[in-house]
SEMARGU-527607 format. One line per 8 residues: number of its first residue (from 1); their letters; for each residue y, z, x of N, C-alpha, C. Coordinates in steps of 0.2 Angstrom, whole numbers, plus 2048, in hexadecimal, padded with zeros to 3 digits. Atoms other than C-alpha are relative to their C-alpha. Layout:
NUM	a	Y Z X Y Z X Y Z X | ... $
***
This chain:
1	mkkiisil	7FF 808 801 552 A48 227 7FA 7FD 7FC | 805 803 804 541 A45 21F 801 802 7F9 | 7FE 7FE 807 547 A4F 210 805 7FC 7FD | 7FA 804 802 557 A45 20F 7FD 7F9 7FE | 803 806 801 54D A35 210 7FB 800 7F9 | 804 7FF 806 541 A3B 202 804 800 7FA | 7FC 800 806 54F A3F 1F7 803 7F9 7FE | 7FD 806 801 557 A2E 1F9 7FB 7FB 7FD $
9	ltlllvfs	805 805 802 546 A25 1F6 7FF 802 7F8 | 801 7FD 807 544 A30 1E6 806 7FD 7FB | 7FA 803 804 556 A2B 1E0 7FF 7F8 7FF | 801 807 800 552 A19 1E4 7FB 7FE 7FB | 806 802 805 542 A19 1D9 803 802 7F9 | 7FD 7FE 807 54C A22 1CB 804 7FA 7FD | 7FC 805 802 559 A15 1CB 7FD 7F9 7FE | 804 806 801 54C A07 1CC 7FD 800 7F9 $
17	laacgnae	803 800 807 543 A0D 1BD 805 800 7FB | 7FB 801 805 553 A0F 1B4 802 7F9 7FE | 7FE 807 801 558 9FE 1B7 7FB 7FC 7FD | 805 804 803 547 9F7 1B2 800 802 7F8 | 800 7FE 807 548 A01 1A2 806 7FD 7FC | 7FA 803 803 55A 9FA 19E 7FE 7F9 7FF | 802 807 801 553 9E8 1A1 7FB 7FF 7FB | 805 801 805 544 9EB 196 804 801 7F9 $
25	nessipee	7FD 7FF 807 54F 9F2 188 805 7FA 7FE | 7FC 805 802 55B 9E4 18A 7FD 7FA 7FD | 804 805 802 54E 9D7 188 7FC 801 7FA | 804 7FF 807 546 9DF 179 805 801 7FA | 7FB 800 806 557 9DF 16F 7FF 7FA 7FC | 802 806 804 553 9D3 161 807 7FC 800 | 7FB 804 801 55E 9C4 160 803 800 7F9 | 7FD 800 806 56B 9C2 152 7FC 7FC 7FB $
33	psvnlaei	804 804 805 562 9BC 142 803 7FA 7FF | 7FD 806 801 564 9AA 13E 804 801 7F9 | 7FC 800 806 572 9A7 131 7FC 7FE 7FA | 803 802 806 56C 9A6 11F 804 7FA 7FD | 7FC 806 802 571 994 11B 801 800 7F8 | 800 800 807 56E 997 108 807 804 7FE | 7FA 7FC 802 57D 9A3 108 807 7FD 802 | 7FA 803 7FD 589 997 111 803 7FB 7FA $
41	ecdvfaik	7FC 805 805 596 98F 104 802 7FA 804 | 7FE 807 7FE 598 97D 107 803 7FC 7FB | 7FD 804 805 5A5 974 0FD 800 7F8 802 | 801 807 7FE 5A1 961 0FE 804 7FC 7FA | 7FC 804 805 5AD 954 0F6 7FE 7F9 802 | 801 807 7FF 5AA 941 0F4 804 7FC 7FA | 7FC 804 805 5B3 933 0EB 7FA 7FC 7FC | 804 804 805 5AB 92B 0DC 7FF 7F9 803 $
49	gptgigla	801 807 7FD 5A3 91A 0E1 7FB 800 806 | 804 801 7FB 59A 914 0F0 7FF 806 805 | 801 7FA 7FB 59E 923 0FC 7FD 806 7FD | 803 7FA 803 598 92F 0F0 7F8 7FF 7FE | 807 801 802 587 927 0EC 7FB 803 804 | 805 7FD 7FC 57E 92E 0FA 7FF 808 7FF | 800 7F9 801 581 940 0F4 7FC 801 7F9 | 803 7FF 806 578 93D 0E3 7FA 804 800 $
57	plmkkvde	806 7FC 800 567 943 0E7 801 807 803 | 7FE 7F9 7FE 56E 952 0F0 803 804 7FB | 7FD 7FD 806 578 956 0E1 7FA 803 7FB | 806 7FE 804 568 956 0D7 7FC 806 803 | 803 7FA 7FD 560 962 0E3 804 806 7FF | 7FC 7FA 801 56E 96E 0E2 800 802 7F9 | 801 7FE 807 56D 96E 0CF 7FA 803 7FF | 807 7FD 801 55B 972 0D1 7FF 806 804 $
65	gkgkldyn	800 7FA 7FC 55F 981 0DC 7FC 7FF 807 | 804 802 7FA 557 978 0EB 805 7FF 806 | 7FB 801 7FB 567 977 0F6 7FE 805 806 | 801 7FB 7FA 564 97E 108 807 804 801 | 7F9 7FC 7FF 577 983 108 802 801 7F9 | 7FD 7FE 807 581 98A 0FA 805 7FA 7FF | 7FC 806 801 588 979 0F6 804 800 7F9 | 7FC 801 806 596 975 0EA 803 7F9 801 $
73	iklvgand	7FF 807 7FF 597 962 0E9 805 7FE 7FA | 7FC 802 805 5A6 95B 0E0 802 7F8 801 | 7FE 807 7FF 5AC 949 0DC 807 7FF 7FE | 7F9 801 801 5BE 943 0DC 801 7F8 7FF | 7FF 807 802 5C6 932 0D7 803 7FC 806 | 7FD 804 7FB 5CF 92E 0E7 800 804 807 | 800 7FD 7F9 5D1 931 0FA 805 805 800 | 7FA 7FB 800 5E2 93A 0F7 7FE 807 7FE $
81	eivskfas	802 7F9 802 5D9 948 0EE 7FC 804 805 | 804 7FD 7FB 5CD 94B 0FC 805 802 806 | 7FB 7FE 7FB 5DC 94B 108 803 807 7FE | 7FD 7FA 802 5E4 959 0FE 7FB 806 800 | 805 7FA 7FF 5D4 963 0FE 7FF 802 807 | 800 7FE 7F9 5D3 963 111 806 803 802 | 7FA 7FD 7FE 5E5 967 112 800 808 7FD | 800 7F9 803 5E2 977 107 7FA 803 802 $
89	teaeiaav	807 7FE 7FD 5D1 97A 110 7FB 802 7FA | 805 7FF 806 5C8 979 0FF 7F9 7FC 802 | 806 804 7FE 5BC 96C 107 7FD 802 807 | 803 7FF 7F9 5B0 96F 115 7FD 7F9 802 | 803 806 7FF 5A7 95E 114 803 7FB 7FB | 7FE 805 805 5AD 94D 10C 7FD 7F9 802 | 802 807 7FF 5A7 93B 10A 806 7FC 7FE | 7FA 804 800 5B6 930 10D 800 7F9 803 $
97	atnvaaml	7FF 806 7FD 5BC 91F 112 802 802 808 | 7FF 7FF 7F9 5BC 91D 125 807 801 803 | 7F9 800 7FE 5CE 91A 127 804 806 7FE | 7FD 7FA 802 5D2 929 11D 7FE 806 804 | 803 7FB 7FB 5C7 934 128 804 800 806 | 7FC 800 7FA 5D1 92E 137 807 803 7FF | 7F9 7FD 802 5E2 932 12E 800 807 7FF | 800 7F9 801 5DC 943 129 7FF 803 807 $
105	nkttangv	801 7FD 7F9 5D7 946 13B 807 801 803 | 7F9 800 7FD 5E9 942 140 804 805 7FD | 7FB 7FB 804 5F2 94C 132 7FD 807 801 | 802 7FA 7FF 5E7 95B 135 7FF 802 808 | 800 7FE 7F9 5EA 95B 148 7F9 801 803 | 807 800 7FE 5D8 956 14C 7FC 806 7FD | 804 7FB 803 5D1 962 13F 7FA 7FE 7FC | 806 803 803 5C3 957 139 7FB 7FD 805 $
113	tvlavntl	805 803 7FC 5B3 950 140 7FC 7FB 7FC | 804 804 804 5AA 941 13A 7F8 801 802 | 807 7FE 7FF 597 945 138 7FC 7FA 800 | 804 806 801 590 934 132 803 7FB 7FC | 7FE 806 804 593 923 12C 7FC 800 7FA | 804 800 806 58D 922 11A 801 7F9 7FC | 7FF 806 804 593 911 113 803 7FA 805 | 7FE 806 7FD 595 900 11B 805 7FC 7FC $
121	gvlslvak	7FB 804 805 59E 8F1 112 7FE 801 7F9 | 801 7FF 807 5A0 8F4 100 804 7FA 7FC | 7FD 805 803 5AA 8E4 0FC 7FC 7FA 7FF | 803 806 802 5A4 8D5 0F3 805 7FB 7FD | 7FC 805 803 5AB 8C4 0EF 7FD 7FD 7FA | 802 802 806 5A9 8C0 0DD 804 7FA 7FD | 7FD 807 803 5AC 8AE 0D5 7FE 7FF 7F9 | 801 802 807 5AD 8A7 0C4 803 7F9 800 $
129	geeiasia	7FE 807 801 5AE 894 0C1 802 7FD 806 | 7FF 803 7FA 5AF 890 0D3 7FA 7FF 804 | 806 801 7FC 5A3 888 0DF 802 802 807 | 7FF 7FD 7FA 5A3 893 0EE 7F9 801 804 | 806 7FF 7FC 595 891 0FB 801 803 807 | 7FF 7FD 7F9 59D 897 10B 808 803 7FF | 7F9 7FE 7FF 5AD 8A0 110 805 7FA 801 | 7FC 806 7FF 5B4 88F 115 802 7FD 7F9 $
137	dlkgktvy	7FE 803 806 5B4 88A 103 805 804 7FC | 7FA 7FC 803 5C2 897 0FF 806 7FC 802 | 7FA 804 7FE 5CE 88A 107 804 7FE 7F9 | 7FC 803 806 5DC 886 0FA 7FF 805 7FA | 801 7FB 806 5D7 895 0EF 804 806 800 | 7FD 7FA 800 5DF 8A4 0E9 7FB 806 7FF | 805 7FB 801 5D5 8B4 0EB 804 807 7FE | 7FD 7FA 802 5DA 8C4 0E2 7FC 806 803 $
145	ttgqganp	803 7FA 7FD 5D6 8D5 0EA 804 806 800 | 7FC 7F9 800 5DC 8E7 0EC 800 802 807 | 7FF 7FD 7F9 5E0 8F2 0FB 805 7FD 804 | 7FB 802 7FB 5EF 8EB 102 803 805 805 | 7FF 7FB 7FB 5F3 8F3 112 7FB 805 802 | 806 7FB 7FF 5E2 8FB 112 7FA 7FB 802 | 806 804 7FE 5D0 8F6 116 7FF 7F9 7FD | 802 806 803 5CD 8E8 10A 805 7FA 803 $
153	eyianfil	7FB 805 7FE 5DD 8DE 110 7FE 7FE 807 | 801 801 7F9 5D8 8E0 123 7F9 7FC 800 | 806 803 800 5C6 8DB 11F 800 7F9 7FE | 7FF 807 802 5CA 8CC 115 803 7FC 805 | 7FC 804 7FB 5D7 8C6 121 7FB 7FE 806 | 805 801 7FA 5CA 8C8 130 7FB 7FB 7FE | 805 804 802 5BC 8BF 127 803 7F9 7FF | 7FD 806 801 5C7 8B1 121 802 7FC 807 $
161	senglkvg	7FE 803 7FA 5CF 8AE 132 7FA 7FE 805 | 806 801 7FC 5BE 8AF 13B 7FD 7F9 7FD | 803 806 803 5B9 8A1 12F 805 7FA 800 | 7FB 806 7FF 5C8 896 134 805 7FF 7FA | 7FB 801 805 5D3 89A 125 806 805 801 | 7FA 7FC 7FF 5E5 8A0 126 802 803 7F9 | 7FE 7FD 807 5EA 8AC 118 808 7FE 7FF | 7F9 802 801 5FA 8A6 110 801 7F8 800 $
169	edvklefv	800 807 800 5F7 894 115 7F9 7FD 7FD | 807 803 802 5E4 890 112 7FE 804 7FA | 802 7FB 806 5E1 89F 106 805 804 7FE | 7FB 7FB 803 5EC 8A9 0FB 7FD 806 7FE | 803 7FA 802 5E8 8BB 0FA 806 803 7FB | 7FC 7FD 805 5F0 8C3 0EA 7FD 807 7FF | 802 7F9 801 5EF 8D6 0E9 802 803 7F9 | 7FF 7FC 806 5ED 8E1 0DA 800 808 802 $
177	septelva	800 7F9 7FE 5F0 8F4 0DA 7FA 804 7FF | 806 7FC 802 5E0 8FA 0D3 7FA 7FB 800 | 806 804 801 5CE 8F3 0D5 7FE 7FE 7F9 | 802 801 806 5CB 8F4 0C3 804 7FA 7FD | 7FC 806 803 5D9 8E7 0C0 7FD 7F9 802 | 803 806 7FE 5CE 8DA 0C9 7FB 7FE 7FA | 805 802 806 5C2 8DB 0B9 804 7FB 7FC | 7FC 804 804 5D0 8D3 0AF 801 7F9 803 $
185	kvvgneka	7FF 806 7FC 5D3 8C6 0BC 7FB 7FB 7FF | 806 805 801 5C2 8BF 0B9 7FE 7FF 7F9 | 802 801 807 5BE 8C3 0A7 805 7FC 7FC | 7FB 804 804 5CE 8BC 0A1 802 7F9 802 | 7FF 806 7FD 5CD 8AC 0AA 7FA 7FB 801 | 806 805 7FF 5C2 89C 0AB 7FE 800 807 | 802 800 7F9 5C3 89C 0BE 804 806 803 | 7FD 7FB 7FC 5C6 8AA 0CA 7FC 802 806 $
193	iviapqpv	804 7FD 7FA 5C1 8B1 0DB 804 807 802 | 7FD 7FA 7FE 5C3 8C3 0DF 7FC 803 806 | 804 7FB 7FB 5BE 8CF 0EE 801 807 7FD | 800 7F9 804 5B9 8DF 0E5 7FC 805 804 | 804 7FB 7FE 5B2 8EF 0EB 7FA 802 7FB | 805 7FE 804 5A2 8F5 0E4 802 807 7FD | 804 804 805 59E 8FA 0D6 804 7FB 7FC | 7FB 805 804 5AD 8F0 0CF 7FD 7F9 800 $
201	ataitvkd	803 807 800 5A5 8E0 0D5 7FA 7FF 7FC | 806 801 805 595 8E3 0CC 802 801 7F9 | 7FE 7FF 807 59E 8E9 0BD 803 7F9 7FD | 7FD 806 802 5A7 8D8 0BC 7FB 7FB 7FE | 805 804 802 597 8CF 0BC 7FC 802 7FA | 803 7FD 806 590 8DA 0AE 804 7FE 7FA | 7FB 802 806 5A0 8D7 0A3 800 7F9 7FF | 7FF 808 801 5A0 8C4 0A6 7FA 7FD 804 $
209	qnakiifd	806 803 7FD 58F 8BC 0A9 801 7F9 804 | 7FE 806 7FC 598 8AC 0B0 803 802 807 | 7FE 7FD 7F9 59E 8B7 0BF 7FA 802 804 | 805 7FF 7FB 593 8B8 0CE 802 803 807 | 7FE 7FE 7F9 593 8C2 0DE 7FE 7FA 805 | 801 805 7FC 594 8B4 0EB 7FE 802 807 | 801 7FD 7F9 595 8BE 0FB 801 807 800 | 7FF 7F9 7FE 593 8CF 101 804 800 807 $
217	lndewdkv	7FC 800 7FB 5A1 8D1 10D 7FD 804 807 | 803 7FD 7FA 597 8DC 118 7FC 7FB 804 | 804 805 7FC 58B 8CE 11C 805 7FB 803 | 7FB 805 7FD 59A 8C2 11F 803 803 806 | 7FE 7FD 7FA 5A1 8CF 12B 7FC 800 806 | 805 800 7FA 591 8D0 135 800 7F9 803 | 800 807 7FD 592 8BD 137 805 7FE 805 | 7FA 802 7FC 5A3 8BD 140 802 806 805 $
225	sdtelvmg	7FE 7FA 7FC 5A3 8CF 148 7F9 803 803 | 805 7FC 7FC 598 8D8 155 800 807 7FF | 800 7F8 802 59C 8E9 14D 7FF 800 7F9 | 801 7FF 808 598 8F0 13C 806 801 7FC | 7FB 7FE 805 5A3 8F1 12D 7FE 807 7FE | 802 7F9 801 5A4 904 12B 806 802 7FB | 7FA 7FE 805 5AE 909 11B 7FF 807 7FD | 801 7F9 802 5A7 91A 117 7FD 805 805 $
233	cvivrnef	803 7FB 7FC 5A3 92A 120 800 807 7FD | 7FF 7F9 802 5A1 93D 11E 802 804 806 | 7FC 7FC 7FB 5AC 949 127 7FF 808 7FE | 800 7F9 800 5AC 95C 12A 806 803 802 | 7FB 7FD 7FD 5BA 968 12C 7FE 804 806 | 802 7FE 7F9 5BA 96E 13E 7FF 808 800 | 801 7F9 801 5BC 981 139 7F9 801 7FE | 806 7FF 803 5AC 980 12F 7FA 7FE 805 $
241	lqdypeav	805 802 7FA 5A3 976 13D 7FF 805 805 | 801 7FB 7FB 5A7 983 149 7FD 807 7FE | 803 7FA 803 5A3 992 13E 7F9 800 7FE | 807 801 802 593 98B 137 7FD 7FA 802 | 804 806 7FD 58B 97E 143 7F9 7FF 7FD | 807 800 802 57A 982 13C 800 7FD 7F9 | 7FF 803 807 580 97E 12A 802 7F9 800 | 7FF 807 7FF 587 96D 130 7FA 7FC 801 $
249	vqfmkdyk	807 803 7FE 576 969 138 7FC 7FF 7F9 | 804 800 806 56E 96D 127 803 7FB 7FB | 7FD 805 805 57A 963 11D 7FE 7F9 802 | 802 806 7FE 577 954 128 7F9 7FE 7FE | 807 802 802 564 955 125 800 7FF 7F8 | 800 801 807 567 957 112 803 7FA 7FE | 7FD 806 801 573 949 112 7FC 7F9 802 | 804 806 7FD 568 93D 11C 7FA 7FF 7FB $
257	esieavnk	805 800 805 55A 941 110 802 7FD 7F9 | 7FD 802 806 565 93E 101 801 7F9 800 | 7FE 807 7FF 56B 92D 107 7F9 7FC 800 | 806 803 800 559 928 10B 7FD 7FF 7F9 | 803 800 807 554 92D 0F9 803 7FA 7FC | 7FC 805 804 562 921 0F2 7FD 7F9 802 | 803 807 7FE 55B 912 0FC 7F9 7FF 7FE | 807 800 802 549 916 0F8 7FF 7FF 7F9 $
265	dvdtaaal	801 801 807 54B 917 0E6 807 7FF 7FC | 7FA 802 803 55A 90E 0DF 800 802 7F8 | 800 7FE 807 555 911 0CD 802 807 7FE | 7FF 7F9 801 555 924 0CE 807 801 802 | 7F9 7FF 7FD 565 923 0D9 805 7FE 7FB | 7FB 802 805 56E 919 0CB 800 805 7FA | 800 7FB 805 569 925 0BE 804 806 802 | 7FD 7FB 7FE 56F 933 0C8 808 7FF 801 $
273	cesygivt	7F9 802 7FF 580 92A 0CC 803 800 7F9 | 7FE 800 807 582 928 0B9 801 808 7FE | 800 7F9 802 57E 93B 0B6 805 804 803 | 7FB 7FC 7FC 58A 941 0C3 807 7FC 800 | 7F9 804 800 598 934 0BF 802 7FD 806 | 7FE 803 7FA 597 92C 0D0 801 7F9 7FF | 800 806 803 594 91B 0C9 7FD 7FF 7F9 | 803 800 807 592 917 0B7 801 7F9 7FD $
281	paaiakka	806 7FD 802 589 911 0AD 7FA 7FF 806 | 805 801 7FB 578 911 0B6 7FE 7F9 801 | 802 807 7FF 575 8FF 0B3 804 7FC 805 | 7FC 803 7FB 584 8FA 0BD 7FF 804 807 | 801 7FD 7FA 580 907 0CA 7FA 7FD 804 | 807 803 7FE 56E 900 0CC 802 7F9 804 | 7FE 806 7FD 576 8EF 0D0 804 800 806 | 7FB 7FF 7FA 584 8F5 0DB 7FD 803 806 $
289	iphcnivf	802 7FC 7FA 57A 901 0E6 7FE 7FB 806 | 802 804 7FB 572 8F3 0F0 806 7FC 804 | 7FA 803 7FD 583 8EB 0F4 805 805 803 | 7FB 7FB 7FD 58B 8FC 0F9 7FE 802 807 | 802 7FF 7F9 581 8FC 10A 801 808 802 | 800 7F9 7FF 57E 90F 109 7FB 801 806 | 804 7FF 7F9 578 915 11B 801 807 802 | 7FF 7F9 7FD 577 925 125 800 7FE 808 $
297	qdgkemka	7FF 801 7F9 57D 922 137 804 806 803 | 7FD 7FB 7FC 580 930 143 800 7FF 807 | 800 800 7F9 582 934 155 803 7FA 803 | 7FD 805 7FD 585 926 161 801 7F9 7FC | 7FF 806 805 582 918 154 806 801 7FC | 7FA 7FF 804 58F 920 149 806 7FF 804 | 7FA 800 7FC 59C 922 157 801 7F9 802 | 7FF 807 7FE 599 910 15D 803 7FC 7FB $
305	nlsaylkf	7FE 804 806 59B 908 14C 807 802 7FD | 7FA 7FE 804 5A9 913 145 806 7FF 805 | 7FA 801 7FB 5B4 913 155 802 7F9 801 | 7FE 807 7FF 5B3 900 156 803 7FE 7FA | 7FC 802 806 5B8 8FE 144 807 803 7FF | 7FA 7FD 800 5C6 90A 145 805 7FD 805 | 7FC 804 7FB 5CC 900 155 802 7FA 7FC | 7FF 806 804 5CB 8F1 149 806 801 7FC $
313	lfdrnprs	7FA 7FF 804 5D7 8F9 13D 806 802 803 | 7FA 7FE 7FC 5E2 900 14A 804 7FA 803 | 7FD 806 7FE 5E5 8EF 151 804 7FC 7FB | 7FD 804 805 5EA 8E8 141 806 804 7FD | 7FA 7FC 802 5F5 8F7 13B 7FE 807 802 | 801 7F9 7FE 5F5 908 144 801 805 7FB | 7FF 7FB 805 5FB 911 135 7FB 800 7FB | 805 7FF 804 5EC 90D 12C 7FB 805 801 $
321	iggelptd	805 7FA 7FE 5E2 91A 136 804 806 802 | 7FC 7FA 7FE 5F1 926 139 804 7FF 806 | 7FB 801 7FB 5FA 91E 147 7FC 800 807 | 803 800 7FA 5ED 921 155 7F8 800 7FF | 807 800 800 5DB 91F 159 7FD 808 802 | 802 7F9 7FF 5D1 930 158 7FC 800 807 | 803 7FF 7FA 5CA 937 168 7F9 801 7FF | 807 7FF 800 5B8 93A 16C 7FE 806 7FC $
329	nfyyead	802 7FA 804 5B8 94B 164 800 7FF 7F8 | 800 801 807 5BA 943 153 7F9 7FE 7FE | 806 802 801 5A8 93D 154 7FB 806 801 | 805 7FB 7FF 59A 94A 151 7FA 7FF 804 | 806 800 7FC 58D 94D 15D 7FC 806 800 | 804 7FA 801 57F 959 159 7FE 803 807 | 802 7FD 7FA 57A 965 167 7F9 7FF 801 $
***
């Protein structure tokens, strides 16, 4: 009996030591090495103009070989081009209009996530030969603008109505197909009032010294709304976000730093905008950047402001954002 007990104790000790050995070996296994961010290819697209301005300093870093990711940053002329890039999975990240981001989310079956807001209001009211001291002074006037059925129309209608003016009765809005057509409306006439996006609004005042920027509509929006005017954002393809979450975190750091550099040194940013063809020439970029309201908003602030603005658009025309409001998953929240 004692012999049996001795054998059992011996076996118990052996198994205990074996177990300790396995636990020690398991804890000593090195963790997977961190991903080499510099080897992750990241195709970033942006539209020329305000939504692309925040990328200019980052583009310079990439050209100098200082990019933390293997960035490939490209500029296009219109939102439609970025939509096609996401459809063909050529784009990982892109700076786009906020309503386009929502529509892309719908057409890709919740395939994109918004990372940050990068641009607030970019519309300015420009007047020549007219005495305009307040929005109320637009009564009885014709205002030329662009973006029928899109952001500019809904924003203009809202600001006018909140100032007691009815479109079609008190103020006539006439739409042109392209923002550049607004230049001719001012330069070719003794009197004109236009609502133009930047940098076109600034270009008008450069071409015609009698034309002046009277209002930044971002400021006018703030007077009548308790939410922010959010016109531009940056989005990521969800497959890239899932495969390379660390790369997305790094991009966010790089992008925030780039936007801060724009706002800190407008002269340098303007020169970079000309160099990369984002806004040209540098003289116009320098005057336009302060009116472009370039920001970096992420997390809860981004979600609160963007969701409120998309609700504003949805209430006016559901199709403007793809027919439905995005779910909470549309908004990026870092771990």
